[in-house]
C-alpha positions in Angstrom: 29.5 310.3 161.9 31.8 308.2 164.4 33.0 311.8 166.5 30.5 311.5 169.5 30.6 308.5 169.9 34.2 308.0 169.5 34.6 311.2 171.8 31.6 309.6 174.1 34.3 306.0 174.5 37.5 308.3 174.8 35.8 310.7 177.7 33.6 307.5 179.4 30.7 311.1 178.9 27.3 310.8 176.7 27.8 313.7 174.3 25.3 312.8 171.9 23.9 316.2 173.5 26.7 318.6 172.0 27.2 317.6 168.5 25.5 320.6 166.7 28.7 322.4 169.0 31.0 320.1 167.4 29.3 319.8 163.9 29.5 324.0 164.4 33.0 324.1 165.3 33.8 321.4 162.5 33.0 324.3 160.4 34.5 326.9 162.1 38.1 325.1 161.4 37.2 324.6 157.5 36.7 328.7 157.7 40.0 328.6 159.8 41.8 326.8 157.1 40.5 328.4 154.4 42.1 332.4 156.4 45.2 330.7 156.7 45.7 330.4 152.8 44.5 333.5 151.8 47.6 334.6 154.5 49.9 333.0 152.6 48.4 333.9 150.0 49.0 337.7 150.8 52.6 336.9 152.1 53.0 336.2 148.7 51.6 339.5 147.4 53.6 341.4 149.6 51.0 342.5 151.5 50.5 341.0 155.2 51.6 343.7 157.3 47.2 344.5 155.9 46.0 341.5 157.5 46.7 343.1 161.2 43.6 344.5 159.8 41.9 341.2 160.3 42.8 340.7 163.2 41.4 343.4 165.3 38.4 342.9 163.4 38.2 339.5 165.0 39.4 340.7 168.5 36.5 344.0 168.2 34.2 340.6 167.5 35.1 339.0 170.1 34.2 342.3 172.6 31.6 342.5 171.4 30.1 339.0 170.6 31.8 336.9 172.7 30.1 337.4 176.8 26.4 338.4 175.4 26.0 335.1 173.0 27.8 332.8 176.0 25.1 334.5 179.2 22.7 334.1 177.1 23.4 330.4 174.9 25.8 329.0 177.6 27.7 326.6 175.4 26.0 326.7 171.9 27.0 330.3 172.2 30.3 330.1 172.3 31.0 327.4 169.7 28.2 330.0 168.3 30.6 333.3 168.2 34.1 331.2 167.9 32.7 330.2 164.3 30.9 334.0 164.1 34.9 335.4 164.6 35.9 332.9 162.4 34.1 333.7 159.6 34.7 337.2 160.2 38.4 337.4 160.2 38.3 335.0 157.1 35.7 337.5 155.4 38.3 340.7 155.9 41.1 338.5 154.7 39.5 337.9 151.7 38.8 341.7 151.5 42.6 342.4 152.4 43.7 339.9 149.8 41.5 341.9 147.1 42.7 345.0 147.5 46.2 344.0 148.1 45.9 342.4 145.0 44.6 345.0 143.4 47.4 347.8 144.1 50.0 344.9 143.0 48.8 344.5 139.7 48.3 348.2 139.1 51.7 348.6 140.5 53.2 346.5 137.9 51.1 347.0 134.8 52.6 351.4 135.2 
């Protein structure tokens, strides 16, 4: 609630037009925190090398999405593509963690 007015005062500019973009980037921050937590859990189960796959997925998504979305939607496209890429990376890390956890459980059972 206070973010846009405070930032407007700090930068001496009216940034109310960018409120939706700032909210989207806050959502992205939540997914980033979740992805880092999942990476930490992946390290605990000693499956950290597979996290490279998540970053590769993110890199491919960035190459495919960023330029077209920024060209078409400008700053809105940049914030949406950045958030979407982070969500894809988070999903990839969840899959990697689940696979690593199942492998770890099966190895310890046998």
